[in-house]
ROROTOR-715044 format. One record per residue (C-alpha): residue number from 1; x, y, z. Coordinates in Angstrom, 1 decimal, always signed. Layout:
<sites>
SITE num     c1     c2     c3
SITE NUM      X      Y      Z
...
</sites>
This chain:
<sites>
SITE num     c1     c2     c3
SITE   1 +119.5  +98.4 +115.5
SITE   2 +116.5  +96.8 +113.7
SITE   3 +116.7  +93.8 +111.5
SITE   4 +116.4  +94.6 +107.7
SITE   5 +113.0  +93.2 +106.9
SITE   6 +111.9  +91.2 +104.4
SITE   7 +111.2  +92.7 +100.8
SITE   8 +108.3  +94.0  +99.4
SITE   9 +105.8  +91.0  +99.0
SITE  10 +105.7  +90.9  +95.3
SITE  11 +101.8  +90.4  +93.3
SITE  12 +100.7  +86.8  +93.1
SITE  13 +100.6  +84.6  +90.1
SITE  14  +97.4  +85.7  +89.7
SITE  15  +97.9  +89.2  +89.1
SITE  16  +98.8  +90.2  +85.8
SITE  17 +100.9  +93.8  +86.3
SITE  18 +101.0  +96.4  +83.6
SITE  19 +103.5  +99.0  +84.6
SITE  20 +101.0 +102.0  +84.6
SITE  21  +97.9 +102.5  +85.9
SITE  22  +94.9 +105.2  +86.1
SITE  23  +91.4 +106.0  +87.2
SITE  24  +88.6 +104.0  +85.7
SITE  25  +87.4 +106.8  +82.5
SITE  26  +84.0 +109.1  +84.1
SITE  27  +84.6 +107.5  +87.9
SITE  28  +85.2 +109.3  +90.7
SITE  29  +88.3 +109.3  +92.7
SITE  30  +88.7 +105.9  +95.0
SITE  31  +85.4 +104.5  +93.1
SITE  32  +87.8 +102.3  +90.6
SITE  33  +91.7 +103.3  +91.5
SITE  34  +92.7 +100.6  +88.6
SITE  35  +96.0  +98.9  +88.1
SITE  36  +96.1  +98.4  +84.2
SITE  37  +94.8  +95.4  +83.1
SITE  38  +95.1  +93.8  +86.7
SITE  39  +92.5  +91.4  +87.7
SITE  40  +92.7  +89.6  +90.9
SITE  41  +89.0  +88.4  +92.0
SITE  42  +90.8  +86.8  +95.3
SITE  43  +92.5  +89.9  +96.1
SITE  44  +92.4  +90.6 +100.1
SITE  45  +93.3  +93.1 +102.3
SITE  46  +96.9  +91.3 +102.5
SITE  47  +97.6  +92.0  +98.5
SITE  48  +99.9  +94.6  +97.7
SITE  49 +100.2  +95.8  +93.9
SITE  50 +102.4  +97.7  +91.7
SITE  51 +101.5 +101.3  +91.4
SITE  52 +102.4 +103.8  +88.1
SITE  53 +100.3 +107.0  +86.9
SITE  54  +99.6 +108.0  +83.8
SITE  55  +97.2 +110.6  +82.7
SITE  56  +95.5 +110.6  +79.2
SITE  57  +96.2 +113.1  +76.4
SITE  58  +92.7 +114.2  +76.5
SITE  59  +93.1 +115.4  +80.5
SITE  60  +95.5 +116.9  +80.5
SITE  61  +94.4 +119.3  +76.9
SITE  62  +90.8 +119.3  +79.1
SITE  63  +93.1 +121.2  +81.9
SITE  64  +94.8 +123.7  +79.8
SITE  65  +91.4 +124.3  +78.0
SITE  66  +89.8 +125.2  +81.2
SITE  67  +92.5 +127.3  +81.8
SITE  68  +92.6 +129.2  +79.3
SITE  69  +88.8 +129.7  +79.7
SITE  70  +88.9 +131.2  +83.3
SITE  71  +86.5 +133.8  +83.8
SITE  72  +88.8 +136.4  +85.9
SITE  73  +87.0 +139.1  +88.8
SITE  74  +88.2 +142.0  +88.7
SITE  75  +91.2 +143.0  +90.7
SITE  76  +91.8 +143.2  +94.7
SITE  77  +90.9 +146.9  +96.0
SITE  78  +94.1 +147.2  +98.1
SITE  79  +98.0 +146.5  +97.9
SITE  80  +98.6 +143.8  +99.8
SITE  81  +97.2 +139.9 +100.0
SITE  82  +94.8 +140.8 +102.8
SITE  83  +91.5 +140.4 +100.1
SITE  84  +93.4 +136.8  +99.0
SITE  85  +95.4 +135.5  +96.6
SITE  86  +96.2 +138.4  +94.1
SITE  87  +94.7 +138.7  +90.9
SITE  88  +98.3 +139.5  +89.4
SITE  89  +99.9 +136.3  +91.2
SITE  90  +97.0 +134.2  +90.1
SITE  91  +97.0 +135.0  +86.4
SITE  92 +101.0 +134.4  +86.5
SITE  93 +100.5 +131.2  +87.6
SITE  94  +97.7 +130.4  +84.8
SITE  95  +99.8 +131.8  +82.0
SITE  96 +102.8 +129.3  +83.1
SITE  97 +100.5 +126.8  +83.9
SITE  98  +98.8 +126.8  +80.6
SITE  99 +102.0 +127.6  +78.0
SITE 100 +105.2 +126.2  +80.0
SITE 101 +104.6 +123.7  +82.5
SITE 102 +105.0 +120.2  +81.8
SITE 103 +102.9 +117.0  +83.7
SITE 104 +104.6 +114.5  +81.6
SITE 105 +108.5 +115.5  +83.0
SITE 106 +107.0 +114.8  +86.9
SITE 107 +105.0 +111.9  +85.9
SITE 108 +108.4 +110.3  +84.6
SITE 109 +109.9 +111.3  +87.5
SITE 110 +107.2 +109.7  +89.8
SITE 111 +106.5 +106.5  +88.5
SITE 112 +110.6 +106.2  +88.4
SITE 113 +109.8 +105.5  +92.3
SITE 114 +108.5 +101.9  +93.6
SITE 115 +105.1 +102.4  +94.2
SITE 116 +102.2 +100.3  +95.6
SITE 117  +98.7 +100.6  +96.5
SITE 118  +97.2  +98.0  +99.0
SITE 119  +93.1  +97.6 +100.4
SITE 120  +93.7  +98.2 +104.3
SITE 121  +89.9  +98.5 +106.4
SITE 122  +88.4  +99.0 +103.0
SITE 123  +90.4 +101.6 +101.1
SITE 124  +93.0 +101.7  +98.8
SITE 125  +96.1 +103.0 +100.5
SITE 126  +99.1 +104.6  +97.7
SITE 127 +102.5 +104.6  +99.4
SITE 128 +106.1 +104.9  +98.3
SITE 129 +108.5 +102.7  +99.7
SITE 130 +112.2 +103.0  +99.0
SITE 131 +114.5 +100.6 +100.7
SITE 132 +118.1 +101.7 +102.2
SITE 133 +121.2  +99.5 +100.2
SITE 134 +122.3  +99.9 +103.5
SITE 135 +121.0  +96.7 +105.7
SITE 136 +120.6  +98.3 +109.4
SITE 137 +118.4 +100.9 +108.2
SITE 138 +116.0 +102.6 +110.5
SITE 139 +112.4 +102.3 +109.2
SITE 140 +110.4 +105.6 +108.6
SITE 141 +107.1 +106.6 +107.6
SITE 142 +106.0 +110.1 +106.8
SITE 143 +102.8 +111.8 +106.5
SITE 144 +102.2 +114.8 +104.3
SITE 145  +99.2 +117.6 +105.3
SITE 146  +96.6 +119.2 +103.1
SITE 147  +97.2 +121.0 +100.7
SITE 148  +99.9 +118.9 +100.1
SITE 149 +100.6 +115.2  +98.9
SITE 150 +103.4 +112.8  +98.4
SITE 151 +105.1 +115.1  +96.3
SITE 152 +106.0 +117.0  +99.7
SITE 153 +108.5 +114.3 +100.3
SITE 154 +110.3 +113.4  +97.1
SITE 155 +113.6 +115.4  +97.8
SITE 156 +114.3 +113.8 +100.9
SITE 157 +113.8 +110.0  +99.4
SITE 158 +117.3 +109.8  +98.5
SITE 159 +119.5 +111.7 +101.1
SITE 160 +117.8 +109.4 +103.8
SITE 161 +117.6 +106.3 +101.7
SITE 162 +121.5 +106.3 +100.6
SITE 163 +123.0 +108.8 +102.9
SITE 164 +126.5 +107.8 +101.6
SITE 165 +125.9 +109.1  +98.5
SITE 166 +125.1 +112.5 +100.0
SITE 167 +127.9 +112.8 +102.7
SITE 168 +126.6 +111.4 +105.5
SITE 169 +127.4 +107.8 +107.0
SITE 170 +125.7 +105.0 +106.4
SITE 171 +124.7 +104.4 +110.2
SITE 172 +122.3 +107.3 +109.5
SITE 173 +120.6 +105.6 +106.7
SITE 174 +116.8 +105.2 +107.0
SITE 175 +114.1 +103.1 +104.5
SITE 176 +111.4 +105.6 +103.9
SITE 177 +107.5 +104.9 +103.7
SITE 178 +105.6 +107.4 +101.9
SITE 179 +101.7 +106.7 +102.3
SITE 180  +99.3 +109.2 +100.9
SITE 181  +96.1 +109.5 +103.3
SITE 182  +92.8 +108.1 +102.0
SITE 183  +91.0 +110.9  +99.9
SITE 184  +94.4 +112.3  +98.9
SITE 185  +96.1 +111.7  +95.7
SITE 186  +96.3 +108.4  +94.2
SITE 187  +94.8 +106.6  +97.4
SITE 188  +91.0 +105.7  +97.3
SITE 189  +88.3 +107.8  +98.7
SITE 190  +86.4 +106.5 +101.5
SITE 191  +83.2 +105.4 +100.9
SITE 192  +82.2 +105.9 +104.8
SITE 193  +82.6 +108.1 +107.4
SITE 194  +85.1 +107.9 +109.9
SITE 195  +88.2 +108.5 +108.7
SITE 196  +89.7 +110.8 +111.0
SITE 197  +93.4 +111.2 +111.8
SITE 198  +93.2 +108.3 +114.3
SITE 199  +91.7 +105.9 +112.2
SITE 200  +94.2 +107.3 +109.8
SITE 201  +97.2 +106.4 +112.4
SITE 202  +95.9 +102.9 +112.9
SITE 203  +95.6 +102.0 +109.0
SITE 204  +99.6 +103.4 +108.8
SITE 205  +99.9 +100.9 +112.0
SITE 206  +98.5  +97.9 +109.6
SITE 207 +100.9  +99.3 +106.6
SITE 208 +103.8  +99.4 +108.3
SITE 209 +103.1  +95.6 +109.5
SITE 210 +102.5  +94.7 +106.5
SITE 211 +105.7  +95.7 +105.2
SITE 212 +107.8  +93.7 +107.4
SITE 213 +108.2  +96.1 +110.2
SITE 214 +107.9  +95.6 +114.0
SITE 215 +108.9  +98.7 +115.1
SITE 216 +109.5 +102.2 +113.2
SITE 217 +109.9 +105.5 +114.0
SITE 218 +107.8 +108.6 +111.7
SITE 219 +107.6 +112.1 +111.0
SITE 220 +104.8 +114.9 +109.7
SITE 221 +103.6 +118.3 +109.3
SITE 222 +100.3 +120.0 +109.4
SITE 223  +97.8 +116.9 +109.3
SITE 224 +101.3 +114.7 +109.5
SITE 225 +101.7 +116.1 +112.8
SITE 226  +98.0 +114.7 +114.6
SITE 227  +98.8 +111.3 +112.5
SITE 228 +102.4 +110.5 +113.9
SITE 229 +101.3 +111.8 +117.3
SITE 230  +98.4 +109.6 +117.2
SITE 231 +100.5 +106.9 +115.8
SITE 232 +102.9 +107.2 +119.1
SITE 233  +99.4 +107.0 +121.3
SITE 234  +98.0 +104.1 +119.7
SITE 235 +101.1 +101.9 +119.5
SITE 236 +103.8 +103.2 +121.9
SITE 237 +105.4  +99.6 +121.8
SITE 238 +106.1  +99.7 +118.1
SITE 239 +106.6 +103.1 +117.5
SITE 240 +110.2 +104.1 +118.7
SITE 241 +110.3 +108.2 +118.5
SITE 242 +108.8 +110.7 +116.2
SITE 243 +109.9 +113.8 +114.7
SITE 244 +107.6 +116.6 +114.2
SITE 245 +107.7 +120.2 +112.3
SITE 246 +104.6 +121.8 +113.5
SITE 247 +103.7 +120.0 +117.1
SITE 248 +101.0 +119.9 +118.7
SITE 249 +102.5 +121.8 +121.5
SITE 250 +100.4 +125.0 +122.5
SITE 251  +99.5 +125.4 +126.3
SITE 252  +96.5 +125.8 +127.4
SITE 253  +96.6 +129.4 +128.7
SITE 254  +98.4 +130.6 +125.5
SITE 255  +94.7 +129.7 +123.3
SITE 256  +93.0 +131.4 +126.4
SITE 257  +94.6 +134.4 +125.8
SITE 258  +94.3 +134.6 +122.1
SITE 259  +90.2 +133.7 +122.4
SITE 260  +90.3 +137.1 +124.9
SITE 261  +92.7 +139.1 +122.8
SITE 262  +94.7 +140.1 +126.0
SITE 263  +98.4 +139.2 +125.2
SITE 264 +100.4 +137.7 +128.2
SITE 265 +103.2 +139.9 +129.5
SITE 266 +105.0 +137.2 +131.0
SITE 267 +106.0 +135.4 +127.8
SITE 268 +109.8 +134.4 +126.8
SITE 269 +112.0 +135.6 +123.8
SITE 270 +110.7 +132.7 +121.9
SITE 271 +107.0 +132.3 +123.0
SITE 272 +106.2 +135.8 +122.3
SITE 273 +106.6 +136.1 +118.3
SITE 274 +105.0 +132.3 +118.7
SITE 275 +102.2 +133.9 +120.4
SITE 276 +101.9 +136.2 +117.8
SITE 277 +102.2 +134.2 +114.7
SITE 278  +99.4 +131.6 +116.5
SITE 279  +96.7 +134.7 +117.1
SITE 280  +97.6 +135.8 +113.5
SITE 281  +97.1 +132.2 +112.0
SITE 282  +93.9 +131.4 +114.3
SITE 283  +92.1 +135.0 +113.6
SITE 284  +93.3 +136.3 +110.2
SITE 285  +94.3 +132.4 +107.9
SITE 286  +92.3 +129.7 +108.9
SITE 287  +89.4 +130.5 +107.2
SITE 288  +89.9 +127.8 +104.6
SITE 289  +89.9 +125.1 +107.4
SITE 290  +86.6 +126.5 +108.8
SITE 291  +85.0 +126.1 +105.5
SITE 292  +86.0 +122.3 +105.0
SITE 293  +85.5 +121.2 +108.4
SITE 294  +81.9 +122.3 +108.2
SITE 295  +81.0 +122.4 +104.4
SITE 296  +83.1 +120.8 +102.6
SITE 297  +81.0 +119.4 +100.2
SITE 298  +80.3 +122.8  +99.1
SITE 299  +83.3 +123.0  +97.0
SITE 300  +82.7 +122.0  +93.8
SITE 301  +84.3 +124.6  +92.4
SITE 302  +87.5 +123.5  +93.2
SITE 303  +87.0 +120.3  +90.8
SITE 304  +85.2 +122.3  +87.9
SITE 305  +87.7 +125.2  +87.9
SITE 306  +91.6 +124.4  +88.1
SITE 307  +92.3 +128.1  +88.3
SITE 308  +89.9 +128.1  +91.7
SITE 309  +91.2 +124.9  +92.8
SITE 310  +95.2 +126.6  +92.8
SITE 311  +94.0 +129.9  +94.4
SITE 312  +92.5 +127.8  +97.3
SITE 313  +95.6 +125.9  +98.0
SITE 314  +97.6 +129.0  +97.2
SITE 315  +95.5 +130.6 +100.1
SITE 316  +97.0 +128.5 +103.0
SITE 317  +98.6 +130.5 +105.3
SITE 318 +100.5 +134.1 +104.6
SITE 319 +104.1 +133.3 +104.6
SITE 320 +103.5 +130.2 +102.2
SITE 321 +101.4 +132.6 +100.3
SITE 322 +104.2 +135.5 +100.0
SITE 323 +106.8 +132.5  +98.8
SITE 324 +104.9 +131.4  +96.2
SITE 325 +103.4 +134.6  +95.0
SITE 326 +107.5 +135.2  +94.9
SITE 327 +108.2 +132.6  +93.1
SITE 328 +105.8 +133.2  +90.4
SITE 329 +107.2 +137.0  +90.1
SITE 330 +110.8 +135.2  +89.1
SITE 331 +111.9 +135.0  +92.4
SITE 332 +112.5 +131.1  +93.1
SITE 333 +113.3 +130.5  +97.2
SITE 334 +112.1 +127.4  +98.8
SITE 335 +109.3 +126.4  +96.0
SITE 336 +109.9 +126.4  +92.3
SITE 337 +106.9 +127.2  +90.1
SITE 338 +106.9 +123.5  +89.0
SITE 339 +106.9 +122.2  +92.5
SITE 340 +104.0 +124.3  +93.0
SITE 341 +102.5 +123.1  +89.6
SITE 342 +102.9 +119.6  +90.8
SITE 343 +101.1 +119.3  +93.9
SITE 344  +98.1 +121.3  +92.2
SITE 345  +98.3 +119.5  +88.5
SITE 346  +98.4 +116.0  +91.3
SITE 347  +94.8 +117.3  +92.9
SITE 348  +93.4 +118.3  +89.7
SITE 349  +94.0 +115.0  +87.8
SITE 350  +92.8 +113.2  +90.7
SITE 351  +89.9 +114.5  +91.5
SITE 352  +90.5 +115.1  +95.4
SITE 353  +90.0 +118.7  +96.2
SITE 354  +86.7 +117.8  +98.0
SITE 355  +87.9 +114.5  +99.2
SITE 356  +90.9 +115.5 +100.7
SITE 357  +88.8 +118.7 +102.4
SITE 358  +87.0 +116.2 +104.5
SITE 359  +89.4 +115.6 +106.4
SITE 360  +88.2 +118.6 +108.2
SITE 361  +84.9 +117.7 +108.7
SITE 362  +85.9 +114.2 +110.2
SITE 363  +88.7 +115.4 +112.4
SITE 364  +87.7 +115.5 +116.4
SITE 365  +91.1 +116.9 +117.6
SITE 366  +91.9 +120.3 +118.7
SITE 367  +94.7 +122.3 +116.3
SITE 368  +97.5 +122.3 +118.3
SITE 369  +97.0 +121.0 +121.5
SITE 370  +99.2 +118.2 +123.2
SITE 371  +97.8 +114.6 +122.8
SITE 372  +99.7 +112.7 +125.4
SITE 373 +102.6 +111.5 +123.6
SITE 374 +104.8 +109.5 +125.2
SITE 375 +107.3 +107.7 +123.2
SITE 376 +110.8 +110.1 +122.3
SITE 377 +110.0 +112.9 +120.1
SITE 378 +112.0 +115.1 +117.9
SITE 379 +110.8 +119.1 +117.1
SITE 380 +112.2 +120.8 +114.3
SITE 381 +110.9 +124.5 +114.6
SITE 382 +110.9 +126.1 +111.4
SITE 383 +111.0 +129.8 +111.5
SITE 384 +108.2 +130.7 +109.0
SITE 385 +105.8 +127.7 +110.2
SITE 386 +102.1 +128.7 +111.6
SITE 387 +103.9 +129.3 +114.9
SITE 388 +107.7 +128.2 +115.5
SITE 389 +107.3 +126.0 +118.8
SITE 390 +109.2 +127.5 +121.5
SITE 391 +111.4 +125.0 +123.3
SITE 392 +109.6 +125.8 +126.4
SITE 393 +106.4 +124.5 +125.3
SITE 394 +107.6 +121.4 +123.9
SITE 395 +109.2 +120.3 +127.1
SITE 396 +105.7 +120.7 +128.3
SITE 397 +104.2 +118.7 +125.7
SITE 398 +106.3 +115.9 +125.5
SITE 399 +108.1 +114.3 +128.1
SITE 400 +110.7 +112.9 +126.2
SITE 401 +111.9 +115.7 +124.3
SITE 402 +115.0 +114.1 +122.5
SITE 403 +115.8 +117.0 +120.1
SITE 404 +114.6 +120.5 +119.8
SITE 405 +116.4 +122.7 +117.0
SITE 406 +115.2 +126.4 +115.8
SITE 407 +115.7 +126.7 +111.5
SITE 408 +117.7 +129.5 +110.3
SITE 409 +114.7 +129.3 +107.5
SITE 410 +111.7 +127.2 +106.1
SITE 411 +108.3 +127.4 +106.3
SITE 412 +105.1 +125.2 +106.7
SITE 413 +106.3 +122.8 +103.6
SITE 414 +109.9 +122.0 +105.6
SITE 415 +110.8 +118.5 +103.6
SITE 416 +109.9 +120.3 +100.3
SITE 417 +110.9 +123.8 +100.6
SITE 418 +114.3 +123.4 +102.4
SITE 419 +114.8 +119.4 +102.1
SITE 420 +118.9 +119.9 +102.8
SITE 421 +117.8 +121.0 +106.2
SITE 422 +114.8 +118.7 +107.0
SITE 423 +117.1 +115.6 +106.1
SITE 424 +119.4 +117.2 +108.5
SITE 425 +116.9 +117.3 +111.3
SITE 426 +115.6 +113.8 +110.6
SITE 427 +118.9 +112.3 +110.6
SITE 428 +119.7 +114.3 +114.4
SITE 429 +116.5 +113.7 +115.5
SITE 430 +116.4 +110.3 +115.6
SITE 431 +120.1 +109.6 +116.0
SITE 432 +119.4 +109.2 +119.8
SITE 433 +117.3 +106.0 +119.7
SITE 434 +119.3 +104.4 +117.0
SITE 435 +121.7 +102.8 +119.8
</sites>
């Protein structure tokens, strides 16, 4: 069991923190992420600053005005979502966003959490850090993806850090660190190229070192998968194990078959549907990623139109879109309307639509390709993920597979959609390495 690490460093005496933070008016995200009234000319990369966020009334009024002023296209010419986000769905979202949604409710909830910012490799990294009341808690860093944010993990914080209060054992406790990736949310925007998943993993290793954790475990899906896997590749002496819900575990012959449009005939009962789902995603759902991987700077409209931003974020994968569309039809399962709009509004207020898209341009790792992880790995295979990874593929990709489970429900945003199942999986996945 890891020894209890030292407490998070307090700001130095030169700092004069005020509990509310905001971006400087008229600046681009990352240019000057201001902790209000904090002045520290001597601050270096070891300084950890407290953070909170408060959107101005003017920003929120402008958001509602822009939603109301949306110029709508005509309705799609088909009865399904094959032409993209359907007009009725996005108009229902816009009506709720403009008339009923309350950002202040979420902002208050967020600011109750211990949040910090620290400079790593020239970029301010925002993170949530919650210590467990139990002294032998296992340090865990969780990485979000696109079009997500730290909002994806908020529902899992309390049950993981305080398991006794949620019906589990003290031995199941975690200290949890949830950073915003560079260019996302409240983290700064890199001023140079090169911030790919490998570099982000290096920054996360430094962050955990700065917080006093000499060894830790990690979890992630979407972009959080390559970041988490690269943590294990770069620092196998420090990363005790990793947990993945969208593993890079697809065999090379599967990619070759998809490219040739020739489904292998010898696939097993888990492998066949995984092939079908992966083929669908790579041929039908991946256009958004191709645009961001080649021309992220072209997406100016996402910074200018909140409804345009919302439609872009909704059109990630067909299963997630179908769930969200049902939500705005009054059938909430997994994510609620406020969940969806908390995340979209965060992107809007922080002006990070383009800066977050650049990660696709920076990335040089092939999607879903095994990355050479040698540390113990736990895999949670959710049925509505981009593909539900078969055990056989995971056993080939991860020589130390210590946990594998196929879940009955849940999709791409597993911690956000199905937090109870996700928490159970994290506990079970890391149980073998606690002793």
